[in-house]
DOKE-792454 format. One record per residue (C-alpha): residue number from 1; residue in one letter; x, y, z. Coordinates in steps of 0.1 Angstrom, whole numbers, plus 5000, padded with zeros to 4 digits. Layout:
<pts>
    k  r    px    py    pz
  NUM  A     X     Y     Z
...
</pts>
This chain:
<pts>
    k  r    px    py    pz
    1  M  4686  4797  5143
    2  S  4682  4767  5118
    3  E  4707  4753  5094
    4  G  4691  4766  5064
    5  T  4697  4803  5073
    6  P  4719  4818  5049
    7  I  4754  4826  5059
    8  A  4753  4864  5056
    9  K  4723  4861  5081
   10  R  4740  4841  5105
   11  R  4772  4862  5106
   12  G  4758  4896  5096
   13  R  4762  4920  5068
   14  D  4795  4936  5081
   15  S  4809  4905  5093
   16  V  4808  4888  5058
   17  K  4819  4920  5039
   18  A  4851  4920  5063
   19  A  4856  4884  5060
   20  L  4856  4887  5020
   21  I  4879  4916  5022
   22  Q  4901  4900  5045
   23  A  4905  4871  5023
   24  T  4912  4891  4993
   25  K  4941  4910  5011
   26  E  4954  4873  5018
   27  L  4952  4862  4981
   28  L  4956  4892  4958
   29  G  4993  4895  4962
   30  D  4998  4859  4954
   31  E  4971  4855  4925
   32  G  4967  4889  4913
   33  P  4934  4903  4900
   34  S  4936  4882  4871
   35  R  4938  4845  4885
   36  L  4921  4857  4917
   37  S  4886  4837  4917
   38  V  4856  4844  4934
   39  R  4849  4812  4945
   40  Q  4887  4809  4961
   41  V  4880  4845  4979
   42  A  4846  4830  4993
   43  A  4861  4796  5003
   44  R  4891  4815  5023
   45  A  4864  4837  5038
   46  G  4840  4807  5049
   47  V  4812  4822  5028
   48  N  4790  4816  5000
   49  H  4805  4830  4967
   50  G  4774  4845  4959
   51  Q  4779  4870  4985
   52  V  4806  4887  4966
   53  Q  4783  4895  4940
   54  H  4756  4903  4964
   55  Y  4777  4932  4985
   56  F  4804  4941  4959
   57  G  4788  4937  4924
   58  G  4815  4911  4914
   59  K  4852  4905  4916
   60  S  4862  4939  4905
   61  G  4842  4957  4933
   62  L  4856  4933  4957
   63  V  4891  4939  4945
   64  R  4885  4977  4947
   65  A  4872  4975  4980
   66  T  4900  4956  4994
   67  M  4925  4981  4979
   68  H  4907  5009  4994
   69  E  4912  4991  5027
   70  L  4947  4987  5020
   71  A  4954  5019  5009
   72  R  4936  5035  5041
   73  E  4958  5013  5063
   74  H  4988  5021  5047
   75  F  4981  5059  5047
   76  E  4975  5060  5084
   77  S  5006  5040  5092
   78  A  5027  5057  5070
   79  T  5015  5095  5081
   80  A  5016  5090  5118
   81  P  5034  5115  5133
   82  A  5076  5107  5126
   83  G  5093  5139  5137
   84  D  5089  5177  5132
   85  D  5104  5177  5096
   86  N  5074  5168  5075
   87  L  5094  5138  5061
   88  P  5076  5103  5057
   89  K  5090  5077  5079
   90  P  5118  5057  5063
   91  L  5111  5020  5052
   92  A  5076  5025  5062
   93  L  5064  4999  5036
   94  N  5081  4971  5057
   95  G  5051  4972  5079
   96  D  5026  4971  5053
   97  L  5036  4940  5028
   98  E  5000  4931  5020
   99  Y  4995  4963  5005
  100  L  5029  4961  4987
  101  R  5024  4926  4973
  102  A  4989  4938  4961
  103  V  5003  4971  4945
  104  V  5029  4951  4927
  105  R  5004  4926  4912
  106  L  4982  4951  4902
  107  V  5008  4968  4883
  108  M  5021  4936  4867
  109  D  4986  4924  4857
  110  D  4980  4960  4840
  111  A  4952  4970  4867
  112  L  4972  5007  4871
  113  D  4935  5021  4876
  114  I  4932  4997  4907
  115  A  4968  5002  4921
  116  T  4962  5040  4922
  117  L  4930  5043  4934
  118  D  4946  5058  4965
  119  I  4949  5092  4946
  120  D  4911  5098  4938
  121  E  4903  5088  4973
  122  G  4929  5112  4992
  123  L  4950  5084  5005
  124  S  4983  5087  4985
  125  V  5010  5088  5008
  126  A  5035  5103  4981
  127  R  5007  5133  4973
  128  Y  5002  5138  5011
  129  Y  5039  5146  5018
  130  L  5043  5165  4985
  131  T  5016  5189  4996
  132  L  5027  5191  5033
  133  M  5066  5196  5026
  134  F  5058  5224  5001
  135  D  5028  5237  5017
  136  V  5004  5237  4985
  137  E  4970  5226  4979
  138  S  4975  5201  4948
  139  V  5008  5185  4936
  140  N  4995  5202  4901
  141  E  5013  5233  4918
  142  L  5046  5218  4918
  143  P  5072  5216  4891
  144  L  5087  5185  4881
  145  A  5119  5192  4902
  146  A  5098  5189  4933
  147  K  5080  5157  4921
  148  V  5111  5135  4909
  149  P  5131  5135  4944
  150  V  5099  5122  4959
  151  M  5096  5095  4931
  152  T  5129  5084  4939
  153  C  5125  5080  4974
  154  M  5095  5060  4967
  155  A  5116  5037  4945
  156  M  5139  5030  4973
  157  E  5113  5022  4996
  158  L  5093  4999  4973
  159  G  5129  4982  4965
  160  W  5139  4978  5000
  161  A  5103  4965  5012
  162  A  5099  4943  4981
  163  M  5137  4926  4980
  164  E  5150  4931  5016
  165  P  5157  4894  5022
  166  F  5176  4892  4988
  167  L  5194  4922  4994
  168  M  5205  4911  5027
  169  M  5220  4879  5013
  170  Q  5235  4895  4983
  171  T  5255  4918  5007
  172  G  5265  4893  5032
  173  I  5247  4906  5059
  174  A  5242  4879  5088
  175  E  5207  4870  5104
  176  E  5219  4883  5136
  177  D  5229  4917  5122
  178  R  5197  4925  5101
  179  D  5181  4946  5128
  180  L  5210  4965  5131
  181  A  5215  4968  5092
  182  R  5175  4979  5089
  183  A  5183  5010  5115
  184  H  5212  5020  5097
  185  A  5192  5018  5062
  186  R  5167  5040  5078
  187  N  5192  5065  5089
  188  I  5206  5067  5053
  189  A  5170  5069  5039
  190  R  5162  5097  5061
  191  A  5195  5118  5053
  192  F  5186  5111  5018
  193  A  5154  5125  5021
  194  R  5164  5154  5040
  195  E  5190  5164  5013
  196  V  5167  5157  4982
  197  L  5135  5170  4995
  198  R  5143  5203  5011
  199  P  5120  5230  4997
  200  Q  5147  5256  4992
  201  K  5162  5236  4966
  202  I  5133  5231  4944
  203  P  5135  5256  4914
  204  A  5105  5272  4903
  205  T  5106  5257  4870
  206  V  5123  5228  4852
</pts>
């Protein structure tokens, strides 16, 4: 194949799209959707910047495709079987830091519609567990008292995943004790979730 053959044809359509999404995953948490540039992503992916418009219709389409992929990956890892009590795995966000960083930057940049696209696409971990724990078809069937405890558990997860190094240092936990600290924190988070998310504790109305 000649040197003049376009990169997309040399690498293949799927390969180019995957490279652009991967580059966006790596950059979105640092730059946010406002500062992220098409040329920056294309350079990281090793393709011509025109491919962003060609395959995604521009930066917005690429960011949305990237968030869909990040949300799908997080959903699959967070909803993998973790026991017989229908509760989410504690501190699951620690393994999905690209997703976490992207969500935080999107919210900070007032791009809440992109940060929450997982809801419309059936990839919301919170909604999955709400419907599973309370055996309903939709979260709209649940009272506020069922939703707030889940929101509180989410806040704990987000705070731990985003701030773990800071929290460890603030509480004087030595480097060699951090794995043990994480294990203990998982036990606490699991116990808290069992206590506040038990269906029998949820009143019919608030």
